[in-house]
Backbone as CSV, one residue per row, in Angstrom:
resi,resn,N_x,N_y,N_z,CA_x,CA_y,CA_z,C_x,C_y,C_z
1,MET,13.940,-33.892,14.205,13.062,-33.096,15.256,13.818,-31.682,15.171
2,SER,12.899,-30.704,15.208,13.189,-29.225,15.084,13.855,-28.814,16.591
3,ASN,14.638,-28.025,16.589,15.140,-27.432,17.888,14.145,-26.364,18.384
4,PRO,13.585,-26.394,19.516,12.619,-25.640,20.001,13.096,-24.199,20.213
5,LEU,14.389,-24.004,20.267,15.046,-22.629,20.252,14.689,-21.839,18.932
6,PHE,14.554,-22.582,17.773,14.200,-22.091,16.590,12.997,-22.421,15.885
7,ASP,11.966,-22.770,16.757,10.723,-23.359,16.203,9.661,-22.097,16.429
8,LEU,9.076,-21.791,15.275,8.179,-20.763,15.162,6.754,-21.249,14.991
9,SER,6.418,-22.607,15.228,5.132,-23.176,15.122,4.076,-22.352,15.939
10,GLY,2.991,-22.043,15.439,1.889,-21.388,16.258,2.208,-19.820,16.287
11,LYS,3.156,-19.214,15.634,3.472,-17.867,15.594,2.920,-17.166,14.402
12,VAL,2.443,-15.982,14.327,1.987,-15.302,13.394,2.962,-14.211,12.897
13,ALA,3.436,-14.203,11.727,4.552,-13.277,11.340,4.060,-12.407,10.210
14,LEU,4.160,-11.108,10.465,3.795,-10.092,9.277,5.078,-9.737,8.838
15,VAL,5.378,-9.726,7.504,6.438,-9.323,6.786,5.981,-8.348,5.760
16,THR,6.443,-7.021,5.963,5.896,-6.155,5.037,6.915,-6.144,3.788
17,GLY,6.333,-5.854,2.621,7.163,-5.967,1.320,7.575,-7.320,1.105
18,SER,6.630,-8.313,1.343,7.064,-9.755,1.210,6.434,-10.361,-0.051
19,THR,6.184,-9.566,-1.095,5.694,-10.316,-2.320,6.794,-10.596,-3.250
20,HIS,8.086,-10.255,-3.011,9.134,-10.564,-3.875,10.505,-10.368,-3.192
21,GLY,11.501,-10.670,-3.840,12.874,-10.297,-3.431,13.281,-10.805,-2.065
22,LEU,14.097,-9.912,-1.274,14.623,-10.369,0.009,13.517,-10.521,1.035
23,GLY,12.465,-9.750,0.896,11.446,-9.812,1.941,10.730,-11.285,1.748
24,MET,10.521,-11.648,0.527,9.962,-12.987,0.341,10.905,-14.043,0.750
25,ALA,12.220,-13.980,0.573,13.211,-14.955,1.072,13.093,-15.026,2.567
26,MET,13.133,-13.855,3.259,13.041,-13.970,4.831,11.718,-14.504,5.213
27,ALA,10.714,-14.211,4.550,9.271,-14.611,5.007,9.256,-16.106,4.777
28,MET,9.884,-16.580,3.684,9.915,-18.100,3.405,10.633,-18.795,4.537
29,GLY,11.720,-18.259,5.001,12.400,-18.912,6.154,11.529,-18.847,7.440
30,LEU,10.845,-17.919,7.804,9.934,-17.931,8.882,8.808,-19.011,8.557
31,GLY,8.294,-18.891,7.522,7.274,-20.020,7.146,7.801,-21.362,7.262
32,GLU,8.969,-21.624,6.769,9.635,-22.965,6.917,9.875,-23.342,8.452
33,ALA,9.906,-22.415,9.181,10.295,-22.770,10.615,8.905,-22.943,11.358
34,GLY,7.784,-22.737,10.617,6.580,-23.154,11.244,5.576,-21.926,11.349
35,ALA,6.024,-20.584,11.183,5.037,-19.502,11.278,3.976,-19.504,10.219
36,THR,2.962,-18.839,10.614,1.871,-18.507,9.672,2.218,-17.041,9.197
37,LEU,2.164,-16.908,7.871,2.798,-15.684,7.204,1.549,-14.709,7.038
38,ILE,1.793,-13.475,7.266,0.934,-12.344,6.728,1.746,-11.645,5.747
39,VAL,1.307,-11.803,4.406,1.969,-11.196,3.293,1.577,-9.870,3.002
40,ASN,2.362,-8.883,3.049,1.944,-7.486,2.773,2.633,-6.901,1.516
41,GLY,2.047,-6.088,0.738,2.485,-5.202,-0.300,1.433,-4.202,-0.589
42,PHE,1.794,-3.378,-1.544,0.860,-2.165,-1.739,0.693,-1.940,-3.415
43,SER,1.488,-2.686,-4.179,1.446,-2.445,-5.606,0.059,-2.876,-6.215
44,SER,-0.358,-4.093,-5.969,-1.473,-4.656,-6.473,-2.038,-5.795,-5.800
45,ASP,-3.320,-6.144,-5.746,-3.867,-7.227,-5.175,-3.323,-8.583,-5.913
46,GLU,-3.127,-8.373,-7.218,-2.743,-9.538,-8.071,-1.205,-10.055,-7.695
47,LYS,-0.423,-9.029,-7.306,0.862,-9.369,-6.842,0.900,-10.182,-5.492
48,ILE,-0.031,-9.648,-4.662,-0.250,-10.287,-3.285,-0.672,-11.639,-3.610
49,ALA,-1.679,-11.918,-4.460,-2.245,-13.131,-4.600,-1.233,-14.119,-5.162
50,GLU,-0.450,-13.578,-6.034,0.652,-14.442,-6.599,1.685,-14.936,-5.479
51,ALA,2.002,-13.941,-4.666,2.943,-14.348,-3.582,2.334,-15.221,-2.679
52,VAL,1.164,-15.105,-2.278,0.543,-16.109,-1.347,0.559,-17.441,-1.991
53,ALA,0.221,-17.524,-3.277,0.142,-18.892,-3.962,1.553,-19.474,-3.890
54,THR,2.675,-18.684,-3.996,3.974,-19.199,-3.991,4.338,-19.785,-2.605
55,TYR,4.001,-19.066,-1.568,4.223,-19.573,-0.207,3.479,-20.964,-0.024
56,GLN,2.084,-20.871,-0.384,1.251,-22.059,-0.193,1.770,-23.294,-0.930
57,GLN,2.337,-23.005,-2.157,3.004,-24.091,-2.895,4.053,-24.680,-2.160
58,ASN,4.679,-23.905,-1.149,5.960,-24.563,-0.488,5.542,-24.972,0.910
59,GLY,4.171,-25.293,0.995,3.643,-25.820,2.193,3.517,-24.838,3.368
60,ILE,3.497,-23.541,3.039,3.491,-22.548,4.112,1.942,-21.959,4.166
61,THR,1.482,-21.815,5.399,0.142,-21.119,5.541,0.537,-19.609,5.477
62,ALA,-0.249,-18.933,4.407,-0.007,-17.593,4.342,-1.266,-16.881,3.864
63,HIS,-1.392,-15.548,4.372,-2.626,-14.708,4.090,-2.122,-13.424,3.607
64,GLY,-2.758,-12.904,2.605,-2.294,-11.592,1.993,-3.232,-10.397,2.441
65,TYR,-2.472,-9.309,2.659,-3.150,-8.031,3.155,-2.390,-6.872,2.382
66,ARG,-3.272,-6.173,1.563,-2.632,-4.876,0.818,-2.854,-3.623,1.578
67,PHE,-1.876,-2.970,2.073,-2.085,-1.692,2.606,-0.684,-0.914,2.603
68,ASP,-0.789,0.279,2.733,0.482,1.152,2.685,1.026,1.412,4.157
69,VAL,2.227,1.025,4.271,2.840,1.173,5.556,3.029,2.605,6.173
70,THR,2.881,3.447,5.214,3.092,5.009,5.646,1.743,5.609,5.999
71,ASN,0.547,4.859,5.815,-0.718,5.449,6.097,-1.274,4.948,7.457
72,GLU,-1.121,5.886,8.481,-1.454,5.469,9.839,-2.869,4.806,9.952
73,ASP,-3.882,5.396,9.343,-5.246,4.842,9.496,-5.240,3.481,8.803
74,ALA,-4.743,3.208,7.623,-4.777,1.972,6.872,-3.940,0.928,7.681
75,VAL,-2.863,1.339,8.293,-2.022,0.380,9.152,-2.955,-0.063,10.302
76,ALA,-3.540,0.925,11.086,-4.186,0.398,12.173,-5.447,-0.349,11.813
77,ASP,-6.030,-0.060,10.791,-7.212,-0.877,10.360,-6.605,-2.333,9.962
78,ALA,-5.547,-2.421,9.220,-5.072,-3.769,8.787,-4.632,-4.613,9.997
79,VAL,-3.967,-3.992,10.886,-3.559,-4.659,12.193,-4.675,-5.331,12.861
80,ALA,-5.701,-4.549,13.049,-6.879,-4.927,13.793,-7.678,-6.042,12.979
81,LYS,-7.674,-5.927,11.719,-8.239,-6.953,10.811,-7.430,-8.343,10.832
82,ILE,-6.158,-8.209,10.753,-5.276,-9.398,10.799,-5.447,-10.145,12.182
83,GLU,-5.492,-9.456,13.133,-5.518,-10.127,14.508,-6.919,-10.704,14.693
84,GLN,-8.030,-10.092,14.047,-9.258,-10.761,14.155,-9.404,-11.883,13.295
85,GLU,-8.914,-11.788,12.212,-9.090,-12.883,11.133,-8.058,-14.051,11.113
86,VAL,-6.834,-13.741,11.545,-5.776,-14.668,11.612,-5.241,-14.926,12.948
87,GLY,-5.077,-13.823,13.724,-4.596,-14.019,15.169,-3.628,-12.925,15.391
88,PRO,-3.338,-12.790,16.744,-2.285,-11.857,17.227,-1.056,-11.902,16.466
89,ILE,-0.356,-10.814,16.172,0.957,-10.835,15.403,2.107,-11.019,16.397
90,ASP,2.879,-12.131,16.284,3.920,-12.284,17.099,5.270,-11.837,16.696
91,ILE,5.339,-11.623,15.434,6.619,-11.318,14.767,6.331,-10.255,13.582
92,LEU,7.044,-9.132,13.739,6.911,-8.116,12.708,8.267,-7.928,12.071
93,VAL,8.238,-8.042,10.753,9.480,-7.680,10.064,9.211,-6.546,9.199
94,ASN,9.899,-5.406,9.420,9.661,-4.286,8.716,10.670,-4.112,7.631
95,ASN,10.187,-4.744,6.418,11.010,-4.830,5.298,10.636,-3.821,4.121
96,ALA,9.319,-3.350,4.004,9.052,-2.409,2.908,9.852,-1.265,2.827
97,GLY,10.320,-1.010,1.618,11.273,0.157,1.402,11.389,0.563,0.043
98,ILE,11.901,1.740,-0.269,12.282,2.109,-1.626,13.700,2.944,-1.687
99,ILE,14.152,2.975,-2.845,15.479,3.632,-2.990,15.352,4.491,-4.185
100,LYS,15.886,5.750,-4.183,16.034,6.625,-5.316,17.500,7.018,-5.541
101,ARG,18.007,6.448,-6.649,19.402,6.775,-6.838,19.672,8.064,-7.552
102,VAL,19.769,9.112,-6.867,19.891,10.560,-7.274,20.839,11.206,-6.553
103,PRO,21.900,11.810,-7.160,22.933,12.672,-6.312,22.152,13.767,-5.494
104,LEU,22.655,13.975,-4.358,21.820,14.969,-3.461,21.516,16.158,-3.960
105,LEU,22.563,16.791,-4.718,22.353,18.069,-5.382,21.284,18.109,-6.410
106,ASP,20.990,17.034,-6.982,20.033,16.856,-8.093,18.626,16.442,-7.468
107,MET,18.578,16.114,-6.254,17.385,15.321,-5.675,16.407,16.424,-5.164
108,SER,15.132,16.213,-5.594,14.101,17.143,-5.074,13.806,16.862,-3.600
109,VAL,13.382,17.804,-2.932,12.832,17.654,-1.573,11.655,16.562,-1.544
110,ALA,10.824,16.532,-2.537,9.785,15.726,-2.452,10.304,14.315,-2.601
111,ASP,11.250,13.948,-3.352,11.811,12.640,-3.495,12.595,12.262,-2.227
112,PHE,13.279,13.135,-1.652,14.156,12.880,-0.446,12.944,12.452,0.796
113,GLU,11.965,13.259,0.855,11.029,13.015,1.853,10.190,11.758,1.619
114,GLN,9.997,11.431,0.336,9.243,10.002,0.137,10.196,8.878,0.593
115,VAL,11.415,8.955,0.340,12.227,7.919,0.783,12.319,7.749,2.363
116,ILE,12.416,8.972,3.010,12.502,9.019,4.399,11.099,8.391,4.960
117,ARG,9.925,8.929,4.321,8.740,8.437,4.849,8.492,7.066,4.738
118,THR,8.895,6.423,3.617,8.694,5.089,3.371,9.676,4.231,4.272
119,ASP,10.913,4.479,4.245,11.979,3.667,4.838,12.001,3.802,6.274
120,LEU,11.720,5.093,6.809,11.981,5.197,8.207,10.627,5.551,8.926
121,THR,9.929,6.491,8.484,8.770,6.842,9.286,7.696,5.633,9.093
122,GLY,7.713,5.036,7.952,6.754,3.973,7.742,6.923,2.709,8.731
123,VAL,8.190,2.556,9.136,8.579,1.537,10.231,7.869,1.952,11.637
124,PHE,8.044,3.227,11.890,7.425,3.732,13.072,5.968,3.580,13.077
125,VAL,5.348,3.969,12.008,3.823,3.839,11.794,3.428,2.444,11.916
126,MET,4.061,1.524,11.264,3.747,0.203,11.279,3.901,-0.547,12.568
127,THR,5.003,-0.180,13.356,5.319,-0.765,14.627,4.410,-0.422,15.729
128,LYS,4.006,0.767,15.819,3.308,1.295,16.980,1.996,0.410,17.295
129,PRO,1.089,0.176,16.422,-0.075,-0.649,16.785,0.261,-2.139,17.026
130,VAL,1.291,-2.682,16.359,1.616,-4.135,16.390,2.275,-4.263,17.816
131,VAL,3.228,-3.448,18.275,3.883,-3.415,19.507,2.902,-3.173,20.665
132,ALA,2.060,-2.308,20.539,1.095,-2.102,21.662,0.320,-3.336,21.938
133,SER,-0.096,-4.065,20.950,-0.717,-5.451,21.148,0.188,-6.398,21.697
134,MET,1.474,-6.521,21.260,2.470,-7.395,21.778,2.689,-7.243,23.429
135,ILE,2.707,-5.901,23.737,2.888,-5.626,25.088,1.751,-6.031,25.984
136,ARG,0.530,-5.855,25.388,-0.650,-6.332,26.158,-0.641,-7.831,26.364
137,ARG,-0.129,-8.584,25.456,0.019,-9.966,25.429,1.257,-10.590,26.105
138,GLY,2.291,-9.691,26.498,3.396,-10.271,27.176,4.641,-10.365,26.204
139,GLY,4.707,-9.978,25.024,5.931,-9.798,24.269,5.823,-10.098,22.836
140,GLY,6.867,-10.048,22.141,7.057,-10.259,20.658,8.336,-9.901,20.200
141,LYS,8.324,-9.991,18.889,9.680,-9.744,18.137,9.422,-8.875,17.035
142,VAL,10.384,-7.911,16.923,10.399,-6.987,15.747,11.848,-6.897,15.179
143,ILE,11.755,-7.098,13.855,12.921,-7.098,12.971,12.909,-5.872,12.008
144,ASN,13.738,-4.963,12.082,13.730,-3.793,11.095,14.892,-4.152,10.016
145,ILE,14.581,-4.005,8.847,15.557,-4.261,7.658,16.380,-3.038,7.443
146,CYS,17.435,-2.985,8.063,18.464,-1.816,7.788,19.177,-2.113,6.619
147,SER,20.529,-1.696,6.529,21.415,-1.879,5.386,22.764,-1.605,5.699
148,MET,23.646,-2.008,4.730,24.987,-1.440,4.938,25.043,0.142,4.965
149,MET,24.104,0.646,4.308,24.051,2.185,4.368,23.630,2.692,5.726
150,SER,23.296,1.801,6.569,23.093,2.189,7.951,24.490,2.518,8.590
151,GLU,25.560,2.139,7.860,26.859,2.482,8.467,27.702,3.252,7.347
152,LEU,27.466,3.090,6.114,28.312,3.657,5.157,27.629,4.669,4.266
153,GLY,28.346,5.514,3.564,27.750,6.422,2.655,28.177,5.873,1.302
154,ARG,27.497,6.435,0.179,27.782,5.977,-1.085,27.189,7.036,-2.078
155,ASN,27.816,7.246,-3.140,27.288,8.242,-4.158,25.836,7.823,-4.631
156,SER,25.012,8.842,-4.678,23.742,8.833,-5.177,22.641,8.075,-4.338
157,VAL,22.999,7.733,-3.183,21.942,7.086,-2.236,21.767,7.841,-0.847
158,GLY,21.998,9.111,-0.842,22.023,9.933,0.289,20.680,9.805,1.119
159,ALA,19.520,9.839,0.412,18.290,9.741,1.250,18.049,8.356,1.692
160,TYR,18.413,7.373,1.035,18.293,5.990,1.503,19.285,5.702,2.674
161,ALA,20.517,6.268,2.531,21.384,6.260,3.703,20.943,6.871,4.970
162,ALA,20.375,8.121,4.765,19.931,8.972,5.881,18.739,8.114,6.493
163,ALA,17.808,7.552,5.801,16.655,6.707,6.167,17.159,5.338,7.085
164,LYS,18.179,4.697,6.443,18.590,3.454,6.996,19.513,3.723,8.263
165,GLY,20.385,4.868,8.362,21.071,5.226,9.358,20.042,5.603,10.541
166,GLY,19.043,6.278,10.249,17.886,6.572,11.172,17.215,5.407,11.655
167,LEU,17.045,4.398,10.742,16.533,3.226,11.192,17.250,2.372,12.157
168,LYS,18.635,2.429,12.077,19.393,1.783,12.975,19.230,2.327,14.338
169,MET,19.159,3.519,14.386,19.016,4.278,15.798,17.595,4.129,16.251
170,LEU,16.521,4.147,15.437,15.221,3.940,15.841,15.085,2.460,16.496
171,THR,15.833,1.555,15.787,15.871,0.185,16.255,16.408,0.135,17.772
172,LYS,17.493,0.804,17.991,18.008,0.797,19.330,16.995,1.505,20.318
173,ASN,16.282,2.485,19.989,15.530,3.170,20.795,14.277,2.385,21.173
174,MET,13.792,1.827,20.029,12.544,0.857,20.309,12.977,-0.276,21.333
175,ALA,14.154,-0.921,21.173,14.668,-1.840,22.014,14.783,-1.446,23.479
176,THR,15.194,-0.182,23.609,15.463,0.418,24.837,14.024,0.604,25.520
177,GLU,13.090,1.137,24.877,11.764,1.354,25.437,11.039,0.171,25.823
178,TRP,11.172,-0.889,25.029,10.246,-1.962,25.149,10.868,-3.209,25.715
179,ALA,12.134,-3.248,26.034,12.805,-4.419,26.532,12.175,-5.014,27.750
180,ALA,11.734,-4.067,28.620,11.134,-4.613,30.117,9.776,-5.082,29.701
181,SER,9.144,-4.968,28.564,7.888,-5.520,28.186,8.051,-6.902,27.439
182,ASN,9.327,-7.275,27.334,9.571,-8.683,26.689,9.391,-8.488,25.116
183,VAL,9.599,-7.329,24.657,9.593,-7.196,23.168,11.080,-6.929,22.709
184,GLN,11.559,-7.853,21.927,12.860,-7.678,21.408,12.916,-7.118,20.064
185,VAL,13.702,-6.049,19.888,13.704,-5.266,18.604,15.154,-5.232,18.065
186,ASN,15.429,-5.892,16.829,16.680,-6.040,16.301,16.613,-5.644,14.809
187,GLY,17.693,-5.510,14.141,17.794,-5.175,12.738,18.659,-6.283,12.026
188,ILE,18.314,-6.350,10.603,19.206,-7.149,9.823,19.747,-6.113,8.709
189,GLY,21.004,-6.233,8.439,21.553,-5.300,7.386,22.176,-6.113,6.283
190,PRO,21.318,-6.342,5.187,21.765,-6.978,4.002,22.940,-6.343,3.365
191,GLY,23.867,-7.284,2.808,24.806,-6.648,1.827,24.374,-6.731,0.405
192,TYR,25.187,-7.056,-0.585,24.661,-7.087,-1.953,24.270,-8.533,-2.210
193,PHE,22.978,-8.546,-2.732,22.429,-9.896,-2.979,21.933,-10.112,-4.450
194,ALA,21.970,-11.237,-4.816,21.589,-11.727,-6.223,20.064,-11.810,-6.336
195,THR,19.453,-10.693,-6.895,17.929,-10.710,-6.913,17.624,-10.281,-8.398
196,SER,16.387,-10.168,-8.714,16.031,-9.820,-10.111,16.419,-8.413,-10.269
197,GLN,16.352,-7.682,-9.328,16.745,-6.244,-9.514,18.215,-5.868,-9.868
198,THR,19.079,-6.932,-9.289,20.491,-6.746,-9.615,20.997,-7.532,-10.734
199,ALA,20.038,-8.291,-11.215,20.454,-9.253,-12.431,21.172,-8.431,-13.625
200,PRO,20.709,-7.250,-13.961,21.470,-6.556,-15.137,22.907,-6.293,-14.834
201,ILE,23.336,-6.056,-13.584,24.601,-5.736,-13.422,25.481,-6.983,-13.006
202,ARG,24.885,-8.072,-12.750,25.573,-9.314,-12.310,26.013,-10.094,-13.481
203,VAL,26.820,-9.459,-14.435,27.385,-10.091,-15.657,28.747,-9.667,-15.729
204,ASP,29.577,-10.692,-16.166,31.095,-10.475,-16.443,31.165,-9.264,-17.252
205,GLY,32.163,-8.587,-16.623,32.639,-7.315,-17.444,31.929,-6.118,-17.002
206,ASN,30.888,-6.270,-16.213,30.139,-4.965,-15.665,30.899,-4.429,-14.609
207,PRO,31.424,-3.130,-14.522,32.293,-2.694,-13.446,31.723,-2.886,-11.998
208,MET,30.343,-2.737,-12.010,29.743,-2.728,-10.628,29.862,-4.190,-10.235
209,ASN,29.588,-5.159,-10.975,29.647,-6.500,-10.603,31.073,-6.857,-10.098
210,GLU,32.046,-6.403,-10.897,33.493,-6.715,-10.335,33.793,-5.901,-9.143
211,PHE,33.210,-4.771,-9.069,33.584,-4.082,-7.729,32.972,-4.725,-6.574
212,ILE,31.841,-5.223,-6.686,31.136,-5.955,-5.477,31.878,-7.184,-5.181
213,ILE,32.161,-7.909,-6.246,32.807,-9.196,-5.920,34.309,-9.023,-5.279
214,GLN,34.890,-7.845,-5.753,36.058,-7.490,-5.224,36.038,-7.009,-3.753
215,ARG,34.961,-6.248,-3.553,34.802,-5.467,-2.198,34.371,-6.568,-1.124
216,THR,33.714,-7.506,-1.528,33.154,-8.459,-0.618,34.163,-9.623,-0.224
217,PRO,34.624,-9.693,0.939,35.722,-10.724,1.265,35.269,-12.137,0.962
218,ALA,33.814,-12.430,0.933,33.365,-13.802,0.571,33.585,-14.031,-0.923
219,GLY,33.702,-12.955,-1.689,34.040,-13.089,-3.175,32.902,-13.301,-3.962
220,LYS,31.653,-12.968,-3.572,30.401,-13.244,-4.279,29.395,-12.588,-3.883
221,TRP,28.244,-12.512,-4.671,26.942,-11.965,-4.212,26.183,-12.994,-3.271
222,GLY,25.578,-12.369,-2.482,24.770,-13.114,-1.459,23.530,-13.740,-2.101
223,ASP,23.276,-15.017,-1.653,21.996,-15.619,-2.083,20.894,-15.151,-1.107
224,PRO,19.646,-14.808,-1.630,18.645,-14.348,-0.734,18.433,-15.400,0.457
225,ASN,18.473,-16.663,0.140,18.301,-17.660,1.366,19.320,-17.510,2.342
226,ASP,20.413,-16.742,2.079,21.350,-16.507,3.155,20.838,-15.671,4.304
227,LEU,19.663,-14.961,4.147,18.972,-14.083,5.081,18.121,-14.999,5.997
228,LYS,17.728,-16.036,5.656,16.727,-16.890,6.360,17.211,-17.246,7.843
229,GLY,18.451,-17.519,7.943,18.880,-17.848,9.344,18.831,-16.710,10.288
230,ALA,19.193,-15.540,9.782,19.242,-14.382,10.787,17.752,-14.129,11.069
231,ALA,16.926,-14.143,10.024,15.542,-13.829,10.434,14.798,-14.811,11.417
232,VAL,15.044,-16.003,10.996,14.604,-17.028,12.010,15.244,-16.801,13.434
233,PHE,16.442,-16.625,13.578,17.111,-16.440,14.952,16.532,-15.230,15.597
234,LEU,16.379,-14.175,14.859,15.827,-13.018,15.609,14.311,-13.009,15.793
235,SER,13.644,-14.067,15.326,12.210,-14.183,15.613,11.860,-15.226,16.505
236,ALA,12.938,-16.071,16.953,12.795,-17.269,17.714,13.109,-17.050,19.201
237,PRO,12.759,-18.036,20.022,13.182,-17.930,21.421,14.702,-17.916,21.667
238,ALA,15.463,-18.340,20.638,16.946,-18.394,20.748,17.455,-16.952,20.896
239,SER,16.610,-15.950,20.600,17.168,-14.470,20.654,16.421,-13.726,21.763
240,ASP,15.877,-14.433,22.747,15.074,-13.712,23.768,15.850,-12.739,24.534
241,PHE,17.193,-12.829,24.696,17.868,-11.895,25.482,18.738,-11.046,24.469
242,VAL,18.457,-10.905,23.196,19.120,-10.129,22.231,18.243,-9.060,21.860
243,THR,18.623,-7.761,21.979,17.747,-6.756,21.568,18.635,-5.478,21.353
244,GLY,18.226,-4.652,20.408,18.912,-3.405,20.053,20.101,-3.588,19.121
245,GLN,20.264,-4.941,18.506,21.311,-5.149,17.661,21.061,-5.093,16.119
246,VAL,22.043,-4.857,15.330,21.810,-5.023,13.936,22.776,-6.140,13.442
247,VAL,22.276,-7.127,12.901,22.982,-8.290,12.343,23.359,-7.951,10.812
248,TYR,24.621,-7.738,10.506,24.842,-7.515,9.089,25.163,-8.802,8.342
249,VAL,24.468,-9.120,7.268,24.626,-10.286,6.564,25.139,-9.854,5.180
250,ASP,26.529,-9.708,5.149,27.063,-8.945,3.984,28.239,-9.589,3.397
251,GLY,28.634,-10.870,3.896,29.794,-11.564,3.284,31.095,-11.026,3.824
252,GLY,31.026,-9.993,4.758,32.172,-9.473,5.278,32.623,-8.071,4.877
253,ILE,31.809,-7.354,4.139,32.080,-6.002,3.589,32.339,-5.106,4.685
254,LEU,31.575,-5.022,5.742,31.801,-4.039,6.798,32.963,-4.209,7.643
255,ALA,33.469,-5.507,7.619,34.697,-5.862,8.325,36.016,-5.473,7.732
256,THR,36.010,-5.001,6.600,37.358,-4.653,5.827,37.194,-3.328,5.160
257,ILE,38.398,-2.731,4.840,38.349,-1.559,4.022,38.662,-1.980,2.477
258,GLY,38.611,-3.239,2.278,38.817,-3.787,0.839,40.287,-4.163,0.565
259,LYS,40.652,-4.548,-0.624,41.981,-4.991,-0.961,42.270,-4.360,-2.263
260,PRO,43.617,-4.255,-2.742,43.982,-3.819,-4.077,43.559,-4.952,-4.964
261,ALA,43.309,-4.496,-6.222,42.840,-5.409,-7.210,43.759,-6.510,-7.520
262,ASN,44.997,-6.307,-7.232,46.084,-7.278,-7.766,46.457,-8.172,-6.419
263,GLU,45.816,-7.921,-5.280,46.092,-8.738,-4.004,45.651,-10.169,-4.089
């Protein structure tokens, strides 16, 4: 028997950027808890169709919608279409994002602004129409996918860190403005995870692989499935009095300054 505190049956969850990677892992967790999934991406209709098929093969009800989270008109149209065709959105996970690994002195203004627009402004654009509907219906859940870079700096990711630091504060302000309307807004900050994108460096002898394992108190890369619990908790009745928080799922990185290599 499922615990009603963590039961998402009957809920509709929109997860942006959920065709692959960490977004897919979190969406899978919501679907396994009973939610109907709205799968979003922008790269191609084929990729969305493949993702929807993957969810369905796992016994999850899923529908695909392709749109750009930074396009205000496209977002408004998509939200209206989703609510007409599937149902009101009860849970919004703002996961879509990009990163450009360029030192700040070498980075163009255009590239900097693209990262900010996708990772920060896009969350604002996506959330407005969804939350307006949530408020009319009496409440809902929003999860913004932050990062350890919401707290730390690191070479070559200045634009990403600026966006994710801003997203942490946007999360707190959203929570402040909408708490009285029974809309809880929280964040998840992933650490370093084993995904297809990190596969090339997750090999013995790679300095980055050794650095991450050494820097992480848990001594390993995260499994994408490790994000499911936080996503379900922040989407479920169990978190009804939790708002304005960022849950860091990082194996303990932010809890320590690290240790010498020979310790």
